[in-house]
C-alpha positions, 0 to 999 in steps of 0.5 A: 298325811298332813293336812294344811289349810293353805293347800285347800285350793290345790284340788281346784287347780288340778285336772283329773284325767278321765279313765281311758278305756279300750287300749286296743282293738282286741276284745279278748284282752282289754284294759280299763283305767287312766293308765297313768303313772301311779294308777291301778289298771284293770284288765279283762280276758276271756274266762279260763285264761291265764295272764302274766305281767313281765313273765310273772303270773297274775291272779285272774277272777272267774269273770276274767278280771285282773289288775296291776299297778304302775309306780308313781314314776314308772316310765317303761311299758310292761308286757301283758301275756294272755294264755287263752283256753283254746291254746292261743296267746296274745301279748300286749305292751302297756305303757304308763302315761306321764303325769305332772306332780305338785310340789308342796312347801310346808313349814311345821313344828319339828315334831311333825317332821322328824321322828324321835329316836325312842319310837324307832323300834315301835315304828319298825313293828308297825311297818311290819304289820302294814307290810304283812297286811298288804301281802294279801292276795284273796279272790275277792272281787271288790277290786274290779268295781269303781270306788266311791269316795270314803268321805265328802269334803275338799281335796287338800293333799294330792297323790305323788306331790313332792313335800318339802318340809321346813326346806328339806325334800321328803318322800312323795305323798302317797295318798289323797287327803280330804279335808272334812270335820272330825266325827264324819263317818268313813264309808267303805268305797267297795266290798272288802275284808278288813286286813288290819285295824289298829287304833294307835300307830305313831304316824297313822293314828287309827289305821284301817286297811281294807282288802278288796282282792287280788292285792288291791287294798285301801287304807284310812288314817287318823281315825278317831274311832274304828267301827270294824275289826280285823277279819270283818267283811264290809259292804260298799257304803258301810261305816268303818270309822270316824274322821279324826286327827290321831297319829301325826296330823295337824288337823282333822282330815281323811288320808285315803291310800290305795296299794297294789300289794306294796305299790302305792297307787292313786285312789282318785284314779279308780273312783266313779266320780272325779272328786268327793261330794261336798260336805 
């Protein structure tokens, strides 16, 4: 969520992997997505089928679409079991494809690295609100569509990159940063319902979380203005806010994140185009 000009060249040196379609010959159970670590996988079964992931039931749409995610460091395959309406079953192991992550070494003022003790209670409340918003499991179908990039610009921060701040290793960067000017409109990348819209979180600043259905949600941080409120329904391309640098940010940019429930996945692996359009 921290934008630094030194990393504007990072995107040009990174090759995005095109989605892999059709994991196996079966037409009754198919998958779509990059199948990489840290990606959202879309599945399709015959309408009326039920699906399990490692023994746990997944939500399946009326059209037979379902989804699940791979953690950024997953190495073990998962087992998908489909129960078809005719009483037959099909089991399929799905293994995550390993990927390489960047290492970012950043030197920043201490206020951008360490959290003051007097905001810890506030931060607990904010995290609880974010966790609650990401528990949503609605029957919305936006999750099954390829996503648009929410803003034009240059990728300045990659999902999964290990951040070393002032010489201290920190958690991976679970989002994609897009460098673009303040005031740029942020467009919903797919149909959604607004699960959370808060103007002043300590780290995220102006934060909006969109629920696209079946546990898939996207977030938009550091907004200078929000144009939607919790409970609103938004269409693909609808403006939901403006790019800013609220919260803990060193400059205007859009931090775009995607989750499957609480699991962070890479939104750039679910887009129609491999990179955002130029600003």
